[in-house]
VOBAGU-553699 format. One record per residue (C-alpha): residue in one letter; z, y, x. Coordinates in steps of 0.25 Angstrom, whole numbers, padded with zeros to 4 digits, always signed. Each point is the difference from the previous one (the first is absolute). Example, Ala and Ser with C-alpha at 12.3 -4.5 7.8 and 13.67 -1.06 7.14 Angstrom:
BEGIN
A+0031-0018+0049S-0002+0014+0006
This chain:
BEGIN
M+0223+0049-0267A+0008-0006-0011T-0013-0008-0003L+0001-0005+0014I+0015-0003+0000T-0002-0007-0013A-0012-0009+0006A+0009-0003+0011V+0011-0005-0009V-0009-0008-0010L-0012-0004+0008P+0004-0003+0014L-0009-0004+0011S-0002-0015+0001A-0002-0008+0012A-0001-0013+0005A+0014-0005+0003R+0001-0004+0016P+0004-0015+0001E+0016+0000+0004I+0002-0001+0015P+0010-0011+0003A+0011+0004+0008P+0016-0005+0002P+0010+0007-0006P+0007+0010+0008A+0010-0005+0012T+0013-0002-0004L+0009+0010+0009P+0014+0004+0003P+0005+0013-0005L-0006+0011+0008T+0008+0006+0010A-0002+0006+0014S+0004-0014+0005T-0010-0007-0009L-0013+0009+0002D-0006-0009+0010T+0003-0013-0007A-0007+0007-0013Y-0012+0004+0009A-0002-0014+0005A+0001-0006-0013N-0010+0009-0007R-0009-0001+0011A-0001-0015-0001N-0001+0001-0015A-0012+0010+0002A-0006-0011+0009E+0001-0011-0009S-0006+0009-0011S-0011+0003+0010R-0003-0015+0002M+0001-0002-0016A-0010+0012-0002A-0010-0006+0011A+0001-0014-0008H-0003+0007-0013G-0012+0007+0006D+0005+0014+0000T-0004+0003+0014H+0003+0016-0002R+0016-0003-0005A+0001-0011+0010A-0004+0010+0011A+0011+0011-0007D+0010-0010+0000R-0002-0005+0015S+0001+0014+0005L+0013+0002-0007A+0005-0013+0007T-0001+0005+0014P+0012+0001+0008T+0001+0015+0001R+0001+0003-0016H+0013+0001-0006L+0000-0004-0013L+0012+0002-0009H-0007-0006-0013F-0013-0007+0000D-0006-0007-0013G-0015-0005+0002R-0001-0004-0015G-0010+0007-0009E-0003+0014+0004G+0012-0001+0011Q+0011+0009+0004V+0006+0003+0012T+0011+0009+0007E-0003+0003+0014V+0008+0007+0010L-0006+0010+0012G+0011+0003+0009D+0015-0005+0003L+0005+0000-0013A+0013-0003+0003H+0003+0012+0011A-0008+0009-0008D+0006+0015-0003H-0012+0003-0011I-0007-0009-0009A-0013+0002-0006V-0004-0010-0013L-0014+0002-0003V-0004-0004-0016P-0013-0003-0002G-0009+0003-0012S-0012-0008-0007D-0009-0009+0005T+0011-0005+0011S+0001-0014+0003L+0000-0010+0012D-0015+0001-0001T+0000+0015+0003Y+0013+0000+0007D-0005+0005+0014R-0004+0013-0006F+0014+0002-0005R+0007-0004+0013A-0010+0009+0008E+0008+0011-0008A+0013-0005+0003T-0004-0002+0015G-0006+0015+0000L+0014+0005-0004Q+0007-0008+0010H-0008+0006+0011E+0002+0013-0005L+0016-0002-0001N+0000-0006+0014H-0005+0013+0006T+0013+0007-0002E+0010-0011-0004P-0001-0014+0005H+0012-0005-0008T-0008-0002-0014A-0007-0010-0009V-0010-0001-0010V+0000-0010-0010A-0013-0004-0008W+0006-0004-0014L-0012-0007-0007G+0011-0006-0009Y-0006+0000-0014K-0014-0004-0006T-0008+0014+0000P-0009+0003-0011D-0016+0000+0002T-0005+0015+0000I-0009-0004-0011S+0009-0006-0010T+0009+0003-0012T+0012-0003+0009V-0002+0013+0009T+0002+0008-0012T+0013-0004-0004T+0014-0002+0006G+0001-0016-0003R-0004-0004+0016A+0011+0011+0004D+0010-0005-0009Q-0001-0014+0005A+0000+0005+0013A+0012+0009+0000P+0011-0010+0001Q-0006-0007+0012L-0001+0014+0007R+0014+0002-0003Q+0005-0014+0005F-0009+0002+0013I+0007+0014+0003R+0014-0007-0003Q-0004-0011+0010L-0004+0012+0009R+0012+0006-0001G+0007-0013+0004I-0007-0001+0012V+0002+0015+0006G+0011+0006-0008Q+0002+0013-0006E-0002+0009+0012T-0015-0003+0002T-0009+0008-0009V-0009-0007-0009S-0013+0008-0005L-0009-0005-0010L-0015+0004+0001C-0007-0004-0012H-0015+0000-0002S-0007+0003-0013Y+0004-0012-0010G+0011-0002+0010S+0007+0013-0004V+0001-0005-0014V+0007-0013+0005C+0010+0009+0009A+0002+0008-0013R+0004-0011-0008A+0009-0005+0011A+0006+0014+0003T+0013-0001-0008A+0011-0006+0010L-0010-0002+0011D+0008+0003+0013A-0011+0007+0007T+0000+0014+0008D-0013+0005-0005L-0011-0004-0010V-0014+0005+0004L-0011+0000-0011L-0014+0001+0006G-0013+0001-0008S+0009-0004-0012P-0007-0001-0015G+0014+0004-0005T+0013-0008-0001G+0003-0001-0015A+0011+0010+0001D-0001+0015-0003T+0008+0005+0011A+0005-0005+0014A+0013+0002-0007A-0003-0011-0010L-0002-0010+0011H+0016-0001+0002T+0000-0001+0014R+0008+0005+0012A-0012-0001+0009H-0008+0013+0004V-0012+0000-0009W-0013+0004+0007A-0014+0000-0004A-0013+0003+0006R-0016+0000-0003G-0012+0001+0010T-0009+0011-0006D-0012-0011+0001D+0008-0010-0009W-0006-0004-0012I+0014-0003-0007A+0000+0016-0002D-0011-0003-0012V+0008-0010-0007P+0005+0007-0012H+0016-0001+0000I+0002-0005-0013K+0009-0009-0008T-0004-0006-0013D+0003-0011-0009L-0011-0009-0004F+0000-0012-0008G+0015-0001+0004T-0002+0001+0015T+0004+0013+0008V-0013+0004+0008G+0001+0010+0011F+0011+0005+0009G+0002+0014-0004T+0004+0012+0009D-0008+0003+0012P+0011-0003+0012M-0007+0012+0006S+0003+0010-0012P+0010+0010+0003S+0008-0005-0014F+0001-0014+0006G+0010+0007+0011A-0004-0010+0012S-0001+0007+0014R-0014+0001+0003F-0006-0001+0014A-0013+0001+0005A-0010-0011+0002G-0012+0007+0005D-0014-0003-0005G+0000-0015+0000G-0004-0009-0011H+0009-0010-0008S+0000-0011+0011D+0003+0010+0011Y+0014+0003+0000F+0003-0008+0013A-0012+0003+0007P+0002+0003+0015G+0001+0015+0005S+0001+0003-0016V+0009+0011-0006S+0005-0009-0009L+0004-0009+0010T+0007+0009+0008N+0008+0004-0012L+0004-0013-0004A+0006-0002+0014R+0008+0012-0001I+0006-0005-0014V+0003-0013+0005L+0008+0005+0013G+0007+0010-0008E-0007+0012+0006T-0002+0006-0014S+0000+0014+0005E-0012-0002+0008V-0008-0006-0012T-0012+0008-0003R+0001+0004-0015A-0011+0001-0010
């Protein structure tokens, strides 16, 4: 294993760089409040439409289609940036009047080109929540440059350290829209759990949920220094269980994320995720999705513990 990790650091896989996709800079928006949401949504849709036109002129039909989909009138985008791999923050539900909000933070290989897969997870959760509580919103937060699964960046906290301030800023903006009485749960998948852990200090969230986590870089939940209730789950068929939970220094770089959040010594509240794999936490009808909805709604006594 040490040999494999060393190879990942000193002999990274190389691939032909994808030509940069042209796109305009993000729209200039007023401060986000409940009264400016519609203005922000419209401006970001217009930006996505222009990005689609520029991508099409560049010959990238796949990105053009992805951007065009985001530009449709039914989409509610709090943020959009079509440059490079792209970033988008999308709201499902009525954010301004929500009593409970779930923010999904994705893991590796998530970009505008694969965004539909991530959005499907957010949509699945929103449908589950609406079964019992209509005053909810789900936010799909693709607010950082995610690492590739096969890369050196996926084994270190570098991308997470860059993303953490952006996630903190977004949660502050969210609180400015909805106020303190609304619960905010962060559902953090795979490498996204590293992002949430790096942002955890002073993060104004009700719950911090680690799904299929490779580790957080912290030895215990208490070491995250968060007021949020820390939860953890892993499906029985999730390959992440076979990733060694180590943290070591190689050539001046810390590789690995340490303690398994599912370990009793970590101290998270562990809940059942059923027999799903690494990409199945939001599968309709799953044990995992049911428990996630209960956490978001504050029905913690109903959560099935692992």
